[in-house]
N, C-alpha and C positions, 0 to 999 in steps of 0.2 A: 174801572180800566184806568192805568196809568200812563200819564203825555209827560215826556221829557221836552221841556222847552230851552234849545241850546241858544242862546240871541244874549248879543254883547250891547243891545240898548234896552236900557231899563224902562223905557214907559211902553215899548211894546210888550215888553216881557212881563210887565205888571197887568197891562192891559189883555194880555192872551192868559195869563194863569186865571184873572178874575173871572173872565167869560166862560171858561171851559171847568172851572170850579163850580159857577154856579149850573154849568151841564153835568152836575155830579162825577165829572172826572178830578180822579187824583194827580195832580200837578207836580213835577218837580222842576228847578230850574238849573243852570250854570250858565256863565258871562261870558267862557271862554273856552276855546277848545280842549285845553288840556284839561280842567273842571269837570268840562260835559263827557272827556272821556271817563273818567273816573264815578261821574254819575252813574253814565249809562253801566258800567260794570255792576254799581254796587244797588241800584235800584233795580233794574233788569224792567226799564219802561216796557209798556205793549206797545206804542209807537212813539217815533221820535220826530219834533218839529226843529229844524237845523237851519239856522243862517247860513248861509256861503262865505261871508266876511267876518271872520275873529279874530282876536287876538291868541297869539302863543300857538295854535294849532287851527287852520282853515278849515272850514265846514266841509270841502271836499276829501281833504288829508282823513280828516275823524271818520265823515262816512267810508270809504274807503278801509280804516282800522278797524271798523265796525264789523264791515262784512268780512273779513277775514275770518270772525269768530260765529258769526251771527248772518246769516243769509234769508230770513224770515222776518224780522221786525220791520213794520212799514218806517221807512224814513221819506220825508216830506220836507224839501227844501223852502224856506221862506228867503227871498231876495229881489233884490234890485235889477239884477243881472238878468237881462231877458232875450239876450241873442240867437239864433238859433245854435250859436257855435258852441253858446252856455248852457243852453238847454240841453245839448248832447252829452257835455263832460260830466254835467251833473247827473245824467242818465246813468252813462258808462261809469261811473261811480259808484252805483249800487243804490241810488234814490229812487224809490218808488213814483215820485211824483215834484212837481212843480209848481208853486205860486208865487206870482209877481208882485212886489211890493209896491204902492200900497193895494192891499187886498179887500173883501168884503169877509166879516167874520162869518157872515153865514155861508159864502162859498166855503171857507175852511172847513166850519160843522159838519157840511155837506161830504165833503174829503174824506174827512176823518171817520163818518160815519159808513161810507164805501167800506175803509179799510179794515175796520172791525168787524163788518159784515161778513166780507171774503175771509178775515181768520177764524170765524165763530163755522162759517162752514166749511172750512180747509180740517178744521180741528175736531169733528164728528166723524169720523169713517168706520165704515162697516167690509165684510169681506166675509162671506158664507156667515158663520154665527159667533166672528170674532166681531167684537165693538170698542172701537179705541175714540178716547176722548185726549184731544190734545192737549188744552188746557189743564186739565187735573190731573192730567199722567196716570190715566186710569186705565185698563185694559180690561174684557171681559169675552168670554167664551162661554157661550149660551148663559149668559149670567152668573157665569161662575169668575170672579175675581183673580187676576195672576200679578202675580209679581215680578217686572220686569227690569232689567238694569238699565242706567241712560242708555247707553249703547245699543242695548236689545231694542228699548222703546225706539229707539232713532231707527233704524236698521227697518225695522217693520212700518213703521210710519212711513218710511218714503216708498215701501211697495206695495202698502195701500193706497199710499197718496196715487202713485202710478199705477192701480189696480187695470190690469187688461195689455201693458205693455211690458217688453222685454227689458230688465233691466240688467245692463251690463255689469261685468265686474269692474270694469276702469269708472264706470257711474256712480259705482255704488261705493267705491274707495273715497273719490272725489267729492260726494257729495254727504256722504255720511261720517265719513274719517276725516275729510278734508285734507286729505293726500293729495298734491297736484303732481306727483314726481315718481318714477317705478317703485313697485313697492309689491311685496307678495301677499296676493290676494287670497290667500289659503285662510285669513283669520276670518273672514266672512263666513266659511263654512264653518268654523269653530262655534260663531256667532247664532249662525242659522239652526246649529243642532241644538243649542242650548233651549232657542226659540221655539223648535217644535216641542221639545220636552215640556215644554210648562205647557205650550196650547194642550197637550197631550189629546190630539187632533185622529183617528187613525189615518194609517198612511193612504189607505184607497180612497180615504174621506178628505185629504190636503188640500187648501185653498193655495198653497204656493209652494210652484214646481220648480225644481230643478232643470234646467236649461246646461247641457253639460256641456262645456268649453265657451258659455257664454256669457252664463248669469241667473236671475230670477225671474218669475213672473207671477203674482197676484191677479189670482181670477176665483169669480164665484163659480 
């Protein structure tokens, strides 16, 4: 698992890097917000440790920028700011967690392990004969592997992740396409047709149902 540390205090960065590498994590680092953004784009970390007060681009700004294109990678703020207002602002910007400096390294390790465990659990999904591993980007139907495009994969993942719940067309467009304005949702049907053809499951046994005028629901 790869962890990105975006922190301008070299002493803290070196301390965290050494400790995390001893725990067998891969660690990449940057010491300002702009370099942090470049690092995240290039290295695709599995978790981000983010300082609030950064040169060139604040942690809050960087967090919001990451969330425009990545809604899932865990982000943990490391900061001396500890008012309720600060906590709320950090979480509203898209962070998953908030640890006040100075902090226990053991506590940080525990928080990290929780998010990696959650990600692993969420990455392995099933729907009838369909099995998906989000980490390896593999989809199987009764042990037969099928090939999906990135968008098809993301659409199927969203429906499987929300199994048992009707996913509206608006929700799908916003979450899968990241479009938050009026848009022709007919594109969803095109991708669903392609997914169904690749899954090759008889219509009477389909596990993803169309809810006319509303959206789709995945159910075993």
